[in-house]
C-alpha beads as a LAMMPS data file, in Angstrom:
LAMMPS data file: protein, C-alpha beads

500 atoms
499 bonds

1 atom types
1 bond types

-500.0 500.0 xlo xhi
-500.0 500.0 ylo yhi
-500.0 500.0 zlo zhi

Masses

1 110.0

Atoms # bond

1 1 1 112.414 -87.891 186.012
2 1 1 116.259 -86.568 184.433
3 1 1 117.106 -86.686 181.196
4 1 1 120.023 -88.455 181.640
5 1 1 117.486 -91.566 183.812
6 1 1 115.274 -91.677 180.993
7 1 1 118.199 -92.103 178.843
8 1 1 119.819 -95.154 181.383
9 1 1 116.069 -96.595 181.316
10 1 1 115.637 -96.729 177.885
11 1 1 119.234 -98.529 177.601
12 1 1 118.134 -100.722 180.197
13 1 1 114.857 -101.925 178.128
14 1 1 116.674 -102.514 175.093
15 1 1 119.377 -104.434 177.101
16 1 1 116.737 -106.441 178.342
17 1 1 115.170 -107.117 174.828
18 1 1 117.939 -108.069 173.302
19 1 1 118.666 -110.655 176.137
20 1 1 115.061 -111.981 176.184
21 1 1 114.817 -112.370 172.455
22 1 1 118.519 -114.272 172.502
23 1 1 117.202 -116.724 175.012
24 1 1 113.471 -117.097 173.293
25 1 1 115.192 -117.876 170.212
26 1 1 117.523 -120.130 171.579
27 1 1 114.598 -121.811 172.960
28 1 1 112.809 -122.187 169.916
29 1 1 116.099 -123.641 168.064
30 1 1 116.069 -126.541 170.580
31 1 1 112.342 -127.010 169.767
32 1 1 113.026 -127.556 166.515
33 1 1 115.633 -129.349 166.735
34 1 1 115.880 -133.448 165.885
35 1 1 117.656 -135.734 168.193
36 1 1 120.828 -135.824 166.421
37 1 1 121.184 -131.657 166.005
38 1 1 123.115 -131.355 169.383
39 1 1 123.477 -127.754 169.984
40 1 1 126.111 -128.302 173.125
41 1 1 129.507 -129.424 170.694
42 1 1 132.639 -127.471 170.403
43 1 1 130.730 -124.929 167.469
44 1 1 128.017 -123.939 170.400
45 1 1 130.389 -123.189 172.777
46 1 1 132.973 -121.429 170.644
47 1 1 130.357 -119.323 169.249
48 1 1 129.096 -118.473 172.983
49 1 1 132.664 -117.810 174.106
50 1 1 133.395 -114.853 171.346
51 1 1 129.748 -114.015 172.115
52 1 1 130.963 -113.329 175.212
53 1 1 134.612 -112.191 174.838
54 1 1 132.776 -108.830 172.907
55 1 1 131.366 -107.868 176.408
56 1 1 134.573 -108.343 178.849
57 1 1 136.846 -105.358 180.201
58 1 1 139.913 -106.644 181.930
59 1 1 139.474 -105.009 185.627
60 1 1 143.011 -105.391 186.248
61 1 1 144.930 -101.967 188.090
62 1 1 146.632 -101.497 184.675
63 1 1 143.916 -101.736 182.506
64 1 1 141.436 -100.002 184.413
65 1 1 142.310 -96.391 183.208
66 1 1 141.448 -97.206 179.798
67 1 1 138.114 -97.611 180.305
68 1 1 135.679 -94.882 180.959
69 1 1 133.547 -94.225 184.494
70 1 1 130.700 -95.779 182.974
71 1 1 132.116 -98.974 181.922
72 1 1 133.920 -99.598 185.283
73 1 1 130.730 -99.217 186.836
74 1 1 128.963 -101.746 184.386
75 1 1 131.657 -104.297 184.857
76 1 1 131.647 -104.231 188.657
77 1 1 128.000 -105.229 188.713
78 1 1 126.986 -108.548 189.255
79 1 1 126.577 -110.798 186.472
80 1 1 123.668 -112.952 186.184
81 1 1 122.500 -115.805 184.127
82 1 1 118.541 -116.042 183.965
83 1 1 116.578 -119.505 184.271
84 1 1 113.054 -120.274 183.282
85 1 1 110.907 -122.815 183.036
86 1 1 107.518 -123.460 180.741
87 1 1 105.004 -126.091 181.990
88 1 1 101.521 -124.933 180.959
89 1 1 102.977 -121.458 180.090
90 1 1 101.894 -120.180 176.636
91 1 1 105.148 -118.529 175.044
92 1 1 103.643 -115.081 175.851
93 1 1 103.182 -116.010 179.289
94 1 1 106.418 -117.106 179.272
95 1 1 108.301 -113.948 177.811
96 1 1 106.487 -111.610 179.892
97 1 1 107.758 -113.466 182.536
98 1 1 111.551 -113.699 181.579
99 1 1 111.102 -109.841 181.087
100 1 1 110.539 -109.329 184.682
101 1 1 112.646 -111.292 186.134
102 1 1 115.255 -109.723 184.131
103 1 1 113.711 -105.604 185.632
104 1 1 114.022 -107.253 188.494
105 1 1 117.716 -108.528 188.501
106 1 1 118.371 -105.335 187.053
107 1 1 116.766 -103.686 189.862
108 1 1 118.676 -105.230 192.505
109 1 1 122.135 -103.695 190.693
110 1 1 123.172 -106.590 188.501
111 1 1 123.733 -107.202 184.799
112 1 1 121.403 -109.762 182.836
113 1 1 123.643 -111.428 180.364
114 1 1 121.949 -114.098 179.127
115 1 1 119.634 -117.161 180.028
116 1 1 117.961 -120.148 179.234
117 1 1 114.460 -121.164 179.189
118 1 1 113.194 -125.085 178.999
119 1 1 109.993 -126.603 178.298
120 1 1 109.114 -129.731 180.325
121 1 1 105.732 -130.670 182.540
122 1 1 107.634 -130.285 185.933
123 1 1 110.529 -129.290 187.474
124 1 1 113.366 -131.608 187.869
125 1 1 113.549 -132.805 191.753
126 1 1 117.389 -132.577 191.988
127 1 1 118.343 -129.424 189.497
128 1 1 114.931 -127.677 188.630
129 1 1 116.173 -128.224 184.986
130 1 1 116.882 -131.952 183.247
131 1 1 120.639 -132.561 183.169
132 1 1 121.173 -131.614 179.231
133 1 1 119.888 -128.086 180.115
134 1 1 121.493 -127.672 183.460
135 1 1 125.136 -128.558 181.389
136 1 1 124.091 -125.900 178.438
137 1 1 123.370 -123.004 181.298
138 1 1 126.648 -124.280 182.748
139 1 1 128.503 -123.452 179.550
140 1 1 126.585 -120.010 179.459
141 1 1 127.608 -119.218 182.868
142 1 1 131.215 -119.865 182.107
143 1 1 130.881 -117.657 178.600
144 1 1 129.883 -114.935 180.452
145 1 1 131.901 -115.220 183.664
146 1 1 128.867 -115.020 185.192
147 1 1 128.250 -114.413 188.908
148 1 1 124.570 -115.950 189.858
149 1 1 122.148 -117.670 188.568
150 1 1 118.640 -116.393 189.131
151 1 1 115.364 -119.138 188.644
152 1 1 112.531 -117.738 188.273
153 1 1 110.431 -119.929 190.297
154 1 1 111.081 -120.667 194.315
155 1 1 113.592 -123.441 195.057
156 1 1 113.737 -126.012 196.951
157 1 1 117.085 -125.781 199.221
158 1 1 117.772 -129.218 197.508
159 1 1 117.342 -127.881 194.108
160 1 1 119.176 -125.228 194.411
161 1 1 122.023 -126.829 196.289
162 1 1 122.061 -129.221 193.132
163 1 1 121.957 -126.881 190.320
164 1 1 124.802 -124.953 191.744
165 1 1 126.869 -127.895 191.986
166 1 1 126.634 -128.381 187.947
167 1 1 126.876 -124.528 187.089
168 1 1 129.382 -123.835 189.726
169 1 1 128.244 -120.541 190.435
170 1 1 125.616 -119.095 193.170
171 1 1 122.263 -119.848 192.847
172 1 1 119.465 -117.510 193.946
173 1 1 115.335 -117.980 193.163
174 1 1 112.942 -115.785 192.345
175 1 1 111.667 -115.121 196.516
176 1 1 115.862 -114.488 197.492
177 1 1 115.979 -111.714 194.125
178 1 1 112.583 -109.990 195.621
179 1 1 113.887 -110.313 199.551
180 1 1 117.000 -108.566 198.008
181 1 1 115.430 -105.396 196.767
182 1 1 113.308 -104.857 199.438
183 1 1 116.169 -104.857 201.609
184 1 1 117.794 -102.637 199.672
185 1 1 114.925 -100.170 199.264
186 1 1 113.262 -100.301 202.841
187 1 1 114.419 -96.676 204.494
188 1 1 111.816 -96.586 207.903
189 1 1 112.537 -98.352 210.828
190 1 1 109.476 -100.587 210.301
191 1 1 110.290 -101.672 206.767
192 1 1 113.382 -102.471 207.372
193 1 1 112.723 -104.501 210.316
194 1 1 109.611 -106.349 208.301
195 1 1 111.959 -106.909 205.121
196 1 1 114.706 -108.988 207.979
197 1 1 112.285 -110.280 209.371
198 1 1 110.767 -111.986 205.760
199 1 1 114.580 -113.062 204.866
200 1 1 115.224 -114.807 208.436
201 1 1 111.896 -116.722 207.688
202 1 1 113.029 -117.443 204.047
203 1 1 116.362 -118.166 205.470
204 1 1 115.555 -120.645 208.328
205 1 1 114.921 -123.858 206.319
206 1 1 117.444 -123.100 203.932
207 1 1 120.853 -123.008 206.635
208 1 1 122.334 -125.990 205.455
209 1 1 124.522 -125.144 202.351
210 1 1 123.766 -121.357 202.237
211 1 1 127.218 -120.351 203.492
212 1 1 128.749 -122.531 201.130
213 1 1 126.547 -120.722 198.251
214 1 1 127.506 -116.984 199.589
215 1 1 131.221 -118.175 198.813
216 1 1 130.932 -118.862 195.092
217 1 1 131.761 -115.306 194.146
218 1 1 133.439 -113.455 191.476
219 1 1 136.085 -112.013 193.967
220 1 1 135.870 -108.316 194.046
221 1 1 134.241 -107.606 190.643
222 1 1 130.718 -107.644 192.211
223 1 1 130.034 -104.150 193.874
224 1 1 128.911 -103.798 197.274
225 1 1 129.662 -107.486 198.460
226 1 1 128.585 -110.798 197.787
227 1 1 125.338 -109.981 195.509
228 1 1 121.865 -110.665 195.326
229 1 1 120.954 -112.657 198.385
230 1 1 123.322 -111.301 200.307
231 1 1 121.740 -108.040 201.794
232 1 1 119.613 -107.297 204.577
233 1 1 120.427 -109.636 207.218
234 1 1 124.372 -110.287 205.634
235 1 1 126.564 -112.578 205.882
236 1 1 127.231 -112.322 209.752
237 1 1 123.817 -114.165 209.992
238 1 1 124.621 -116.893 207.604
239 1 1 126.537 -118.544 210.939
240 1 1 123.819 -118.309 213.576
241 1 1 122.176 -121.241 214.195
242 1 1 118.472 -121.915 214.184
243 1 1 118.072 -121.244 217.279
244 1 1 119.393 -117.816 217.473
245 1 1 117.830 -116.942 214.100
246 1 1 114.707 -117.809 216.062
247 1 1 115.484 -115.405 218.527
248 1 1 116.128 -113.111 216.490
249 1 1 112.978 -113.405 214.679
250 1 1 110.872 -113.138 217.614
251 1 1 112.146 -109.897 218.815
252 1 1 111.718 -108.568 215.375
253 1 1 108.252 -109.726 215.842
254 1 1 108.023 -108.126 218.946
255 1 1 109.538 -104.890 217.260
256 1 1 107.234 -104.757 214.481
257 1 1 104.192 -105.659 217.398
258 1 1 105.291 -102.138 219.116
259 1 1 105.058 -100.004 216.039
260 1 1 101.558 -101.074 215.083
261 1 1 99.587 -99.170 217.855
262 1 1 100.890 -96.071 216.558
263 1 1 99.879 -96.971 213.044
264 1 1 96.197 -97.657 214.481
265 1 1 96.132 -94.582 216.796
266 1 1 97.204 -92.323 213.375
267 1 1 94.581 -94.558 211.548
268 1 1 92.165 -93.721 214.054
269 1 1 92.417 -90.408 214.414
270 1 1 91.953 -89.777 210.705
271 1 1 88.553 -92.026 211.317
272 1 1 87.468 -89.938 214.197
273 1 1 87.861 -86.768 212.222
274 1 1 85.789 -87.942 209.955
275 1 1 88.578 -87.963 207.337
276 1 1 87.466 -90.658 204.360
277 1 1 90.739 -92.855 203.298
278 1 1 91.911 -93.693 200.094
279 1 1 94.310 -96.878 199.533
280 1 1 96.675 -96.415 196.221
281 1 1 97.491 -100.201 195.384
282 1 1 98.955 -101.623 192.013
283 1 1 101.741 -103.544 190.469
284 1 1 104.901 -102.143 191.224
285 1 1 106.288 -99.958 188.691
286 1 1 102.842 -99.428 187.188
287 1 1 102.798 -95.318 188.603
288 1 1 101.418 -94.936 191.628
289 1 1 103.856 -92.586 193.498
290 1 1 103.510 -90.529 190.460
291 1 1 99.840 -90.268 190.347
292 1 1 99.753 -89.556 194.318
293 1 1 102.541 -86.639 193.343
294 1 1 99.619 -85.813 190.967
295 1 1 96.810 -85.518 192.824
296 1 1 98.482 -83.868 196.097
297 1 1 102.007 -82.157 194.641
298 1 1 103.138 -84.843 197.522
299 1 1 106.989 -84.887 195.989
300 1 1 106.949 -88.441 196.499
301 1 1 110.078 -90.358 195.315
302 1 1 108.808 -91.452 191.360
303 1 1 111.802 -93.894 189.857
304 1 1 111.492 -96.470 187.402
305 1 1 112.284 -98.970 189.555
306 1 1 110.407 -102.441 191.111
307 1 1 109.919 -101.764 194.371
308 1 1 110.789 -98.028 194.355
309 1 1 107.984 -97.241 197.247
310 1 1 108.195 -99.641 199.975
311 1 1 107.192 -97.393 203.375
312 1 1 103.403 -96.349 203.341
313 1 1 103.231 -92.620 202.186
314 1 1 100.311 -90.593 203.469
315 1 1 98.921 -87.563 201.781
316 1 1 95.887 -85.097 202.166
317 1 1 93.652 -83.913 199.381
318 1 1 90.523 -82.142 198.947
319 1 1 87.398 -82.930 196.942
320 1 1 86.102 -80.040 194.335
321 1 1 83.357 -79.369 197.015
322 1 1 86.331 -78.743 199.703
323 1 1 86.092 -81.965 201.199
324 1 1 88.854 -83.531 202.777
325 1 1 90.701 -86.820 202.242
326 1 1 93.717 -89.120 202.346
327 1 1 95.643 -90.738 200.161
328 1 1 97.749 -94.000 201.116
329 1 1 100.529 -95.712 198.763
330 1 1 101.241 -98.651 199.698
331 1 1 103.886 -101.140 199.035
332 1 1 103.961 -102.026 195.119
333 1 1 102.678 -105.423 194.375
334 1 1 104.566 -108.373 191.803
335 1 1 103.536 -112.215 190.593
336 1 1 103.970 -114.369 193.218
337 1 1 104.614 -112.139 196.043
338 1 1 106.628 -114.293 198.411
339 1 1 104.349 -115.050 201.407
340 1 1 107.329 -114.292 204.087
341 1 1 106.649 -110.433 202.742
342 1 1 102.957 -110.433 202.543
343 1 1 103.107 -111.536 206.440
344 1 1 105.933 -109.029 207.364
345 1 1 103.885 -106.471 205.776
346 1 1 100.898 -107.286 206.718
347 1 1 100.007 -103.992 209.034
348 1 1 100.892 -102.179 206.229
349 1 1 98.808 -104.089 203.645
350 1 1 95.882 -103.903 206.100
351 1 1 95.832 -100.000 205.234
352 1 1 93.779 -101.270 202.569
353 1 1 91.659 -103.032 204.106
354 1 1 90.475 -99.797 206.680
355 1 1 89.918 -97.587 203.209
356 1 1 87.090 -96.150 202.139
357 1 1 87.986 -96.488 198.350
358 1 1 90.785 -98.680 196.904
359 1 1 92.364 -97.136 194.155
360 1 1 93.918 -99.809 191.779
361 1 1 96.588 -98.228 189.680
362 1 1 97.153 -100.799 186.593
363 1 1 99.739 -99.929 183.990
364 1 1 97.533 -100.439 180.768
365 1 1 100.595 -100.210 178.558
366 1 1 101.931 -103.098 179.911
367 1 1 101.969 -106.622 177.638
368 1 1 99.440 -108.429 180.032
369 1 1 98.302 -105.901 182.515
370 1 1 94.997 -108.450 183.566
371 1 1 97.091 -110.872 185.027
372 1 1 98.954 -107.999 186.852
373 1 1 95.625 -107.049 188.139
374 1 1 94.916 -110.994 189.346
375 1 1 98.030 -110.867 190.823
376 1 1 97.436 -107.732 192.949
377 1 1 93.763 -109.024 193.978
378 1 1 95.155 -112.159 194.789
379 1 1 97.245 -110.823 197.651
380 1 1 94.735 -108.527 198.915
381 1 1 92.326 -111.532 199.320
382 1 1 94.007 -112.403 202.099
383 1 1 93.812 -109.078 203.640
384 1 1 91.039 -108.920 206.311
385 1 1 88.215 -106.551 205.240
386 1 1 90.038 -105.593 201.787
387 1 1 86.745 -107.345 200.044
388 1 1 84.643 -105.014 201.265
389 1 1 85.940 -101.718 199.860
390 1 1 84.996 -100.595 196.547
391 1 1 87.402 -100.192 193.989
392 1 1 88.333 -97.688 191.002
393 1 1 90.904 -99.188 188.871
394 1 1 92.812 -96.472 187.334
395 1 1 94.167 -97.077 183.385
396 1 1 98.028 -95.265 184.274
397 1 1 100.310 -94.602 181.191
398 1 1 97.483 -94.286 178.693
399 1 1 99.685 -92.070 176.727
400 1 1 101.635 -95.571 176.142
401 1 1 99.131 -97.778 174.992
402 1 1 97.128 -98.102 172.212
403 1 1 93.728 -97.964 171.195
404 1 1 92.848 -101.049 171.100
405 1 1 94.963 -101.829 174.200
406 1 1 92.619 -99.207 175.889
407 1 1 89.603 -100.655 174.914
408 1 1 90.163 -104.445 175.769
409 1 1 90.816 -102.626 179.147
410 1 1 87.749 -101.038 179.518
411 1 1 85.715 -104.488 178.487
412 1 1 87.762 -106.482 181.225
413 1 1 87.044 -103.293 183.966
414 1 1 83.626 -101.822 183.278
415 1 1 83.837 -98.397 185.293
416 1 1 87.315 -98.014 184.788
417 1 1 89.559 -94.645 183.665
418 1 1 92.814 -94.250 181.420
419 1 1 94.511 -91.321 182.379
420 1 1 98.240 -90.360 182.551
421 1 1 99.607 -89.324 185.621
422 1 1 102.636 -88.325 183.599
423 1 1 101.037 -85.808 181.341
424 1 1 97.575 -85.431 183.554
425 1 1 95.301 -86.668 180.774
426 1 1 92.021 -87.917 182.702
427 1 1 93.486 -86.909 185.801
428 1 1 90.129 -84.719 186.655
429 1 1 87.900 -87.613 185.430
430 1 1 89.643 -89.659 187.801
431 1 1 89.056 -87.109 190.606
432 1 1 85.558 -87.001 189.734
433 1 1 85.302 -90.727 189.732
434 1 1 87.267 -90.972 193.014
435 1 1 85.373 -88.440 194.710
436 1 1 81.470 -90.130 193.862
437 1 1 82.756 -93.183 195.712
438 1 1 84.198 -91.340 198.796
439 1 1 81.428 -91.687 201.348
440 1 1 79.461 -88.618 202.523
441 1 1 78.330 -87.126 205.590
442 1 1 75.248 -88.423 207.104
443 1 1 73.974 -86.250 209.538
444 1 1 72.047 -82.814 208.104
445 1 1 72.721 -79.852 210.519
446 1 1 71.038 -76.261 210.418
447 1 1 72.737 -74.334 213.542
448 1 1 74.452 -70.911 214.289
449 1 1 77.655 -71.004 215.609
450 1 1 79.172 -68.189 217.957
451 1 1 82.167 -66.373 216.450
452 1 1 83.662 -67.110 219.727
453 1 1 83.922 -71.087 218.192
454 1 1 85.263 -70.111 214.952
455 1 1 87.238 -73.163 215.117
456 1 1 84.438 -75.743 214.849
457 1 1 83.219 -73.817 211.449
458 1 1 86.403 -74.287 210.188
459 1 1 85.930 -78.148 211.232
460 1 1 82.567 -78.033 209.327
461 1 1 84.505 -76.553 206.198
462 1 1 87.549 -79.228 206.464
463 1 1 85.031 -82.233 207.405
464 1 1 81.439 -81.650 205.921
465 1 1 79.538 -80.678 202.861
466 1 1 78.899 -77.163 203.747
467 1 1 75.277 -76.631 201.760
468 1 1 74.493 -72.926 202.847
469 1 1 76.429 -70.097 204.865
470 1 1 75.045 -66.980 206.655
471 1 1 76.380 -64.596 209.017
472 1 1 74.286 -63.185 211.421
473 1 1 74.459 -60.833 214.795
474 1 1 75.049 -63.873 216.881
475 1 1 76.999 -65.648 214.627
476 1 1 77.273 -68.243 211.462
477 1 1 74.653 -69.749 210.216
478 1 1 75.358 -73.479 209.076
479 1 1 73.546 -75.971 206.899
480 1 1 75.672 -78.790 206.401
481 1 1 75.860 -82.497 206.058
482 1 1 78.582 -84.034 208.609
483 1 1 79.496 -86.968 210.546
484 1 1 77.671 -87.922 213.681
485 1 1 81.075 -86.797 216.111
486 1 1 80.930 -83.352 214.249
487 1 1 77.433 -82.847 214.889
488 1 1 77.484 -84.141 218.569
489 1 1 80.342 -81.142 218.652
490 1 1 78.422 -78.823 216.578
491 1 1 75.030 -79.597 219.371
492 1 1 77.079 -78.709 222.496
493 1 1 78.609 -75.662 221.529
494 1 1 75.438 -74.214 219.991
495 1 1 71.796 -74.191 220.090
496 1 1 69.521 -74.550 216.579
497 1 1 67.841 -71.839 215.698
498 1 1 64.600 -70.748 217.291
499 1 1 62.434 -70.338 214.006
500 1 1 63.072 -74.019 212.109

Bonds

1 1 1 2
2 1 2 3
3 1 3 4
4 1 4 5
5 1 5 6
6 1 6 7
7 1 7 8
8 1 8 9
9 1 9 10
10 1 10 11
11 1 11 12
12 1 12 13
13 1 13 14
14 1 14 15
15 1 15 16
16 1 16 17
17 1 17 18
18 1 18 19
19 1 19 20
20 1 20 21
21 1 21 22
22 1 22 23
23 1 23 24
24 1 24 25
25 1 25 26
26 1 26 27
27 1 27 28
28 1 28 29
29 1 29 30
30 1 30 31
31 1 31 32
32 1 32 33
33 1 33 34
34 1 34 35
35 1 35 36
36 1 36 37
37 1 37 38
38 1 38 39
39 1 39 40
40 1 40 41
41 1 41 42
42 1 42 43
43 1 43 44
44 1 44 45
45 1 45 46
46 1 46 47
47 1 47 48
48 1 48 49
49 1 49 50
50 1 50 51
51 1 51 52
52 1 52 53
53 1 53 54
54 1 54 55
55 1 55 56
56 1 56 57
57 1 57 58
58 1 58 59
59 1 59 60
60 1 60 61
61 1 61 62
62 1 62 63
63 1 63 64
64 1 64 65
65 1 65 66
66 1 66 67
67 1 67 68
68 1 68 69
69 1 69 70
70 1 70 71
71 1 71 72
72 1 72 73
73 1 73 74
74 1 74 75
75 1 75 76
76 1 76 77
77 1 77 78
78 1 78 79
79 1 79 80
80 1 80 81
81 1 81 82
82 1 82 83
83 1 83 84
84 1 84 85
85 1 85 86
86 1 86 87
87 1 87 88
88 1 88 89
89 1 89 90
90 1 90 91
91 1 91 92
92 1 92 93
93 1 93 94
94 1 94 95
95 1 95 96
96 1 96 97
97 1 97 98
98 1 98 99
99 1 99 100
100 1 100 101
101 1 101 102
102 1 102 103
103 1 103 104
104 1 104 105
105 1 105 106
106 1 106 107
107 1 107 108
108 1 108 109
109 1 109 110
110 1 110 111
111 1 111 112
112 1 112 113
113 1 113 114
114 1 114 115
115 1 115 116
116 1 116 117
117 1 117 118
118 1 118 119
119 1 119 120
120 1 120 121
121 1 121 122
122 1 122 123
123 1 123 124
124 1 124 125
125 1 125 126
126 1 126 127
127 1 127 128
128 1 128 129
129 1 129 130
130 1 130 131
131 1 131 132
132 1 132 133
133 1 133 134
134 1 134 135
135 1 135 136
136 1 136 137
137 1 137 138
138 1 138 139
139 1 139 140
140 1 140 141
141 1 141 142
142 1 142 143
143 1 143 144
144 1 144 145
145 1 145 146
146 1 146 147
147 1 147 148
148 1 148 149
149 1 149 150
150 1 150 151
151 1 151 152
152 1 152 153
153 1 153 154
154 1 154 155
155 1 155 156
156 1 156 157
157 1 157 158
158 1 158 159
159 1 159 160
160 1 160 161
161 1 161 162
162 1 162 163
163 1 163 164
164 1 164 165
165 1 165 166
166 1 166 167
167 1 167 168
168 1 168 169
169 1 169 170
170 1 170 171
171 1 171 172
172 1 172 173
173 1 173 174
174 1 174 175
175 1 175 176
176 1 176 177
177 1 177 178
178 1 178 179
179 1 179 180
180 1 180 181
181 1 181 182
182 1 182 183
183 1 183 184
184 1 184 185
185 1 185 186
186 1 186 187
187 1 187 188
188 1 188 189
189 1 189 190
190 1 190 191
191 1 191 192
192 1 192 193
193 1 193 194
194 1 194 195
195 1 195 196
196 1 196 197
197 1 197 198
198 1 198 199
199 1 199 200
200 1 200 201
201 1 201 202
202 1 202 203
203 1 203 204
204 1 204 205
205 1 205 206
206 1 206 207
207 1 207 208
208 1 208 209
209 1 209 210
210 1 210 211
211 1 211 212
212 1 212 213
213 1 213 214
214 1 214 215
215 1 215 216
216 1 216 217
217 1 217 218
218 1 218 219
219 1 219 220
220 1 220 221
221 1 221 222
222 1 222 223
223 1 223 224
224 1 224 225
225 1 225 226
226 1 226 227
227 1 227 228
228 1 228 229
229 1 229 230
230 1 230 231
231 1 231 232
232 1 232 233
233 1 233 234
234 1 234 235
235 1 235 236
236 1 236 237
237 1 237 238
238 1 238 239
239 1 239 240
240 1 240 241
241 1 241 242
242 1 242 243
243 1 243 244
244 1 244 245
245 1 245 246
246 1 246 247
247 1 247 248
248 1 248 249
249 1 249 250
250 1 250 251
251 1 251 252
252 1 252 253
253 1 253 254
254 1 254 255
255 1 255 256
256 1 256 257
257 1 257 258
258 1 258 259
259 1 259 260
260 1 260 261
261 1 261 262
262 1 262 263
263 1 263 264
264 1 264 265
265 1 265 266
266 1 266 267
267 1 267 268
268 1 268 269
269 1 269 270
270 1 270 271
271 1 271 272
272 1 272 273
273 1 273 274
274 1 274 275
275 1 275 276
276 1 276 277
277 1 277 278
278 1 278 279
279 1 279 280
280 1 280 281
281 1 281 282
282 1 282 283
283 1 283 284
284 1 284 285
285 1 285 286
286 1 286 287
287 1 287 288
288 1 288 289
289 1 289 290
290 1 290 291
291 1 291 292
292 1 292 293
293 1 293 294
294 1 294 295
295 1 295 296
296 1 296 297
297 1 297 298
298 1 298 299
299 1 299 300
300 1 300 301
301 1 301 302
302 1 302 303
303 1 303 304
304 1 304 305
305 1 305 306
306 1 306 307
307 1 307 308
308 1 308 309
309 1 309 310
310 1 310 311
311 1 311 312
312 1 312 313
313 1 313 314
314 1 314 315
315 1 315 316
316 1 316 317
317 1 317 318
318 1 318 319
319 1 319 320
320 1 320 321
321 1 321 322
322 1 322 323
323 1 323 324
324 1 324 325
325 1 325 326
326 1 326 327
327 1 327 328
328 1 328 329
329 1 329 330
330 1 330 331
331 1 331 332
332 1 332 333
333 1 333 334
334 1 334 335
335 1 335 336
336 1 336 337
337 1 337 338
338 1 338 339
339 1 339 340
340 1 340 341
341 1 341 342
342 1 342 343
343 1 343 344
344 1 344 345
345 1 345 346
346 1 346 347
347 1 347 348
348 1 348 349
349 1 349 350
350 1 350 351
351 1 351 352
352 1 352 353
353 1 353 354
354 1 354 355
355 1 355 356
356 1 356 357
357 1 357 358
358 1 358 359
359 1 359 360
360 1 360 361
361 1 361 362
362 1 362 363
363 1 363 364
364 1 364 365
365 1 365 366
366 1 366 367
367 1 367 368
368 1 368 369
369 1 369 370
370 1 370 371
371 1 371 372
372 1 372 373
373 1 373 374
374 1 374 375
375 1 375 376
376 1 376 377
377 1 377 378
378 1 378 379
379 1 379 380
380 1 380 381
381 1 381 382
382 1 382 383
383 1 383 384
384 1 384 385
385 1 385 386
386 1 386 387
387 1 387 388
388 1 388 389
389 1 389 390
390 1 390 391
391 1 391 392
392 1 392 393
393 1 393 394
394 1 394 395
395 1 395 396
396 1 396 397
397 1 397 398
398 1 398 399
399 1 399 400
400 1 400 401
401 1 401 402
402 1 402 403
403 1 403 404
404 1 404 405
405 1 405 406
406 1 406 407
407 1 407 408
408 1 408 409
409 1 409 410
410 1 410 411
411 1 411 412
412 1 412 413
413 1 413 414
414 1 414 415
415 1 415 416
416 1 416 417
417 1 417 418
418 1 418 419
419 1 419 420
420 1 420 421
421 1 421 422
422 1 422 423
423 1 423 424
424 1 424 425
425 1 425 426
426 1 426 427
427 1 427 428
428 1 428 429
429 1 429 430
430 1 430 431
431 1 431 432
432 1 432 433
433 1 433 434
434 1 434 435
435 1 435 436
436 1 436 437
437 1 437 438
438 1 438 439
439 1 439 440
440 1 440 441
441 1 441 442
442 1 442 443
443 1 443 444
444 1 444 445
445 1 445 446
446 1 446 447
447 1 447 448
448 1 448 449
449 1 449 450
450 1 450 451
451 1 451 452
452 1 452 453
453 1 453 454
454 1 454 455
455 1 455 456
456 1 456 457
457 1 457 458
458 1 458 459
459 1 459 460
460 1 460 461
461 1 461 462
462 1 462 463
463 1 463 464
464 1 464 465
465 1 465 466
466 1 466 467
467 1 467 468
468 1 468 469
469 1 469 470
470 1 470 471
471 1 471 472
472 1 472 473
473 1 473 474
474 1 474 475
475 1 475 476
476 1 476 477
477 1 477 478
478 1 478 479
479 1 479 480
480 1 480 481
481 1 481 482
482 1 482 483
483 1 483 484
484 1 484 485
485 1 485 486
486 1 486 487
487 1 487 488
488 1 488 489
489 1 489 490
490 1 490 491
491 1 491 492
492 1 492 493
493 1 493 494
494 1 494 495
495 1 495 496
496 1 496 497
497 1 497 498
498 1 498 499
499 1 499 500
């Protein structure tokens, strides 16, 4: 990460902190107000208008030369307002959820302007928020000239349409937001097909009124077209009827199914070669790719953004005693990961179920890492075989966590290892713990391999554990532990020593 990127990330985090604090402060004031202290009067509207005016930049052609390129890029971003609902959540949980939603929105390429949060036992069936809070939201949307409202839950189609009618702006829910991010970050052919399938499954029951929603845009101000919710299948799919969408979904499923044998073949080849596998999983932005780079020098993209890695990356590593194993960096998880994505990426997630060890990377400095661990485990519980894979929890970003935070996590997750993939602290301890969990070859061989079969000696060194190596006139004597397949290859190429 460059110094410029680091500065941008800090500015983004500070901006999110400011917005979240403003939203929570507004909610606290609302809760403490009496029925006669109505905050929706002219004074409140004037205050919001004045606050929004400080953020506006005129982007007309005549004035554009008066602002910097950075300011112009920022004003071109899709302006969004966040919406949260507190039902049974604590104040801390509500704040963490809102902060994550803001980070997701900015990862999607938007700029978070403001938001509202309401405490009520159940969402309103018509507009999600109560009528008074929905009108307050409309005022905030107008004051900030926002393009989009993002709701921190999946909405029923009728709720989305009802809220749009009140706020007169595009409304997207958490599921559509996450699907949009996946659409931007998918790079491989398989990844793109998986994301498009998930988006179409989400879109199919929501066709009615979706085209009208996409038309609620802020003209040319939003960069990249219609903004959040419009990427992936795109606007051309909006006019498709259900029959044509189902036909496209069937084609995508067949395409993904054709790619699966190649993945199984690669996985099988690693198995036949006796190479143990480690699947790296964890909440999005926990530092999985950084750790993969630290363990293997893989050179995988490292970006401080949610879902920066979608396509699985497989790299090879070696234990201290020379054994080879693979590390697979899987897609990041998030709370309430859309079921459409879980199904679409099932073949990718099956890498976890087929692994010998699960390396679960946790952001130890996050305000609520335990709930993130629970979110990851909830998704993996639906993957066949994942519950049988030994789990090693890596408490990453330990350099940013307090001693008290680490103590709590060590208690919650016995056997976990604290480390910093960025600085290298604790990585050696993690390697040792990981190597202890890797399966060891079960067959002990003691054989003299002819010098003409040098490639077989190389395989034993690569795939087995060599305990002794000697050189004799007839060949190389190896005492080693290998798997059954390699032991059979050794037996076929050589005869055991007569004096043993």
